[in-house]
C-alpha positions in Angstrom: 129.7 -49.9 76.3 127.4 -49.9 73.3 128.4 -51.2 69.9 128.0 -47.7 68.4 130.2 -46.2 71.2 132.9 -48.8 70.6 132.8 -48.1 66.8 133.0 -44.4 67.5 136.0 -44.9 69.8 137.7 -47.1 67.2 137.1 -44.5 64.5 138.4 -41.7 66.7 141.5 -43.8 67.6 142.2 -44.5 63.9 141.9 -40.9 63.0 144.3 -39.9 65.9 146.8 -42.5 64.5 146.5 -41.0 61.0 147.1 -37.5 62.4 150.2 -38.8 64.1 151.4 -40.6 61.0 150.8 -37.5 58.8 152.6 -35.3 61.3 155.5 -37.7 61.4 155.7 -37.7 57.6 155.6 -33.9 57.5 158.4 -33.8 60.1 160.5 -36.3 58.1 160.1 -34.2 55.0 161.0 -31.0 56.9 164.2 -32.6 58.3 165.2 -33.9 54.9 164.8 -30.5 53.4 167.0 -29.0 56.2 169.7 -31.6 55.4 169.5 -30.8 51.7 169.8 -27.1 52.5 173.0 -27.8 54.5 174.3 -29.9 51.6 173.7 -27.1 49.1 175.2 -24.4 51.3 178.3 -26.5 51.9 178.6 -26.9 48.1 178.1 -23.2 47.5 179.9 -21.5 50.4 182.4 -23.9 52.0 184.3 -25.3 49.1 186.7 -23.6 46.7 188.4 -25.1 43.6 192.0 -24.0 43.2 192.4 -22.9 39.5 194.7 -25.0 37.3 194.6 -27.9 39.9 192.4 -30.7 40.9 192.5 -29.4 44.5 189.3 -28.5 46.3 189.5 -26.6 49.6 187.0 -26.4 52.4 186.9 -23.1 54.3 186.6 -23.4 58.0 184.0 -20.7 58.8 181.2 -21.8 56.4 182.1 -25.4 57.1 181.6 -24.9 60.8 178.4 -22.9 60.3 176.9 -25.7 58.2 178.2 -28.5 60.5 176.4 -26.8 63.4 173.2 -26.8 61.3 173.8 -30.4 60.4 174.1 -31.3 64.1 170.6 -30.0 64.6 169.4 -32.0 61.5 171.1 -35.1 63.0 169.4 -34.6 66.3 166.1 -34.2 64.5 166.6 -37.5 62.7 167.4 -39.2 66.0 164.2 -37.8 67.5 162.2 -39.1 64.5 163.9 -42.5 65.0 162.7 -42.7 68.6 159.2 -41.4 67.7 158.8 -44.1 65.0 157.7 -46.5 67.8 154.8 -44.2 68.8 152.9 -43.8 65.5 150.9 -47.0 65.6 152.3 -49.1 62.8 152.5 -52.9 62.6 155.8 -54.4 63.8 157.2 -55.2 60.3 156.4 -51.6 59.1 157.9 -50.1 62.3 161.0 -52.3 61.9 161.4 -51.2 58.3 160.9 -47.5 59.1 163.3 -47.8 62.0 166.0 -49.5 59.9 165.8 -46.7 57.3 166.0 -44.0 60.0 169.0 -45.8 61.6 170.8 -45.8 58.3 170.3 -42.0 58.0 171.4 -41.6 61.7 174.5 -43.6 61.1 175.3 -41.6 57.9 175.0 -38.3 59.7 176.9 -39.6 62.7 179.9 -40.3 60.5 179.8 -36.7 59.1 179.4 -35.1 62.5 182.2 -37.3 64.0 184.5 -36.3 61.1 183.8 -32.7 62.0 184.5 -33.3 65.7 187.7 -35.2 64.9 189.2 -32.9 62.2 188.0 -29.4 62.6 190.9 -28.4 64.8 193.3 -29.4 61.9 192.2 -26.5 59.6 195.2 -24.3 59.0 196.2 -21.2 57.1 194.7 -17.8 56.6 191.8 -18.2 56.1 191.8 -21.7 57.7 191.2 -24.4 55.1 191.6 -28.2 54.5 191.6 -30.2 51.4 188.2 -31.7 50.7 189.7 -35.1 50.0 190.9 -35.1 53.7 187.2 -34.9 54.8 185.8 -38.0 53.1 182.4 -38.1 54.6 181.7 -34.4 53.8 183.2 -34.9 50.4 180.6 -37.7 49.8 177.8 -35.6 51.2 178.4 -32.6 48.9 179.6 -34.5 45.8 177.5 -34.5 42.6 174.8 -37.1 43.0 175.9 -40.7 42.2 173.4 -43.5 42.9 176.3 -45.7 44.1 177.6 -43.2 46.6 177.2 -43.5 50.3 175.0 -40.4 50.2 172.6 -42.2 47.9 172.8 -45.6 49.7 172.8 -44.5 53.3 170.7 -41.3 53.2 168.7 -40.7 50.0 167.4 -44.2 49.4 166.5 -44.9 53.1 164.7 -41.5 53.2 162.7 -42.3 50.1 161.8 -45.7 51.5 160.7 -44.2 54.8 158.5 -41.7 52.9 157.0 -44.5 50.7 156.3 -46.6 53.8 154.5 -43.8 55.6 152.6 -42.7 52.5 151.5 -46.3 51.9 150.3 -46.7 55.5 148.5 -43.4 55.5 146.7 -44.1 52.2 145.8 -47.7 53.2 144.4 -46.6 56.5 142.5 -43.8 54.9 140.6 -46.3 52.9 141.9 -45.2 49.5 143.3 -48.6 48.5 
């Protein structure tokens, strides 16, 4: 193999790695947007404040609809977590990215498990539950608080994963 041929192969390999990394970043952003859509639809359609009280109800039908969408989002984050190993990053960067994705996976697993454990307990006509009985969903749809589990286990790890990927892509593109 000639030196030029080896250099061309190396350049082609690096470009293929960048393509995979950019696609991974695009997929991560898309899944995040899907999660935020579920959050906003739960806020808008599933909850109801009872006037003259502090009680907030969750309606079963829109809750179930959005939990099914969140199941897909959760599976997509799990897929990204397993794909993280394949996008040609150094071990420390891969470990950092994987830790952030694991945090997000764990966060969504808690919400989905709560749905599986408590959905059958919705009662009334139409079926409802008090939001405070669904702590993980309550956290997910609450007004943003930087100290909330939503911020610590989902939003911050997502932003860290994006920053990591952007840094790698920019560095490997020769812009640093």
